[in-house]
C-alpha positions, 0 to 999 in steps of 0.5 A, spaced: 673 741 378 667 741 374 663 740 381 667 745 384 665 750 379 658 749 380 659 750 387 655 757 389 658 759 396 652 763 397 647 757 397 651 754 403 651 759 408 647 765 405 653 769 405 651 775 401 658 777 398 658 770 394 651 771 391 653 773 384 660 771 384 662 767 378 666 761 380 673 760 377 679 755 378 685 758 380 691 753 380 697 755 385 704 753 387 703 747 392 706 750 399 708 744 403 710 747 409 715 746 415 716 738 416 715 740 424 709 744 424 706 743 417 703 749 413 701 754 418 695 758 416 695 765 419 688 769 420 689 776 421 682 779 425 682 786 422 678 792 425 677 798 421 683 797 417 688 795 423 690 787 425 688 786 432 688 778 433 691 773 429 689 766 429 694 760 427 691 754 425 694 747 425 693 741 421 687 744 417 686 737 414 687 732 419 686 734 427 684 742 426 686 746 432 687 753 433 690 759 437 689 766 437 695 771 439 695 779 439 700 783 435 705 782 441 704 774 440 701 773 447 696 767 447 689 770 448 684 766 452 678 765 447 677 760 441 673 760 435 669 753 435 676 749 434 680 745 440 687 748 442 693 745 440 698 742 445 703 747 444 704 754 442 706 756 435 713 760 434 712 767 432 714 768 425 721 771 423 717 776 418 711 777 423 711 785 422 711 784 414 705 779 415 702 785 420 703 790 415 700 786 409 694 785 413 693 792 415 694 794 407 689 789 405 684 791 411 684 798 409 676 801 408 673 795 412 670 795 418 672 788 419 675 783 415 679 777 416 686 777 412 689 770 411 696 769 410 701 763 409 709 764 411 713 759 407 720 759 406 721 766 409 716 769 404 709 771 405 703 768 401 696 771 400 690 766 402 684 770 402 680 775 405 673 774 408 668 778 411 664 772 415 669 767 418 667 760 419 660 763 415 659 766 422 657 759 425 662 758 430 662 763 436 668 766 439 668 763 446 668 764 452 662 769 450 664 775 453 670 775 447 664 775 442 662 781 445 669 784 446 670 783 438 664 785 436 665 792 440 671 793 436 667 794 429 666 801 428 661 802 422 663 810 422 669 809 417 
């Protein structure tokens, strides 16, 4: 943990929001996840305070894969630097609650990604990020990189 506290996220990718952050260790409850699916990571891509897409990450620490869905749980034809899994993720029973939480946390931001977990029918907060994948992983096909970029309005 001493090594982690000395880590400065800004030095790795020059993400300006992390430049002067004081590093701390926070211990959280361990969430094991579903025996069949593991712990799915729901990453809501929010534009101007509104969730538009959710990336669902599978197997984060083994064979990391990802699908994108819209808010109607329709799979999308783009990816962000990861392979796609062999099967679709089930829509969480409390998906509408997750969308509402993401929308609340996204207020006031032209773009932000809100990460949530759904474990034992409860929603857990993961993180907020302004720079998914430190802006190094492009959305492909490229036309979707442009489509997502056009959703950002700096006139809030």
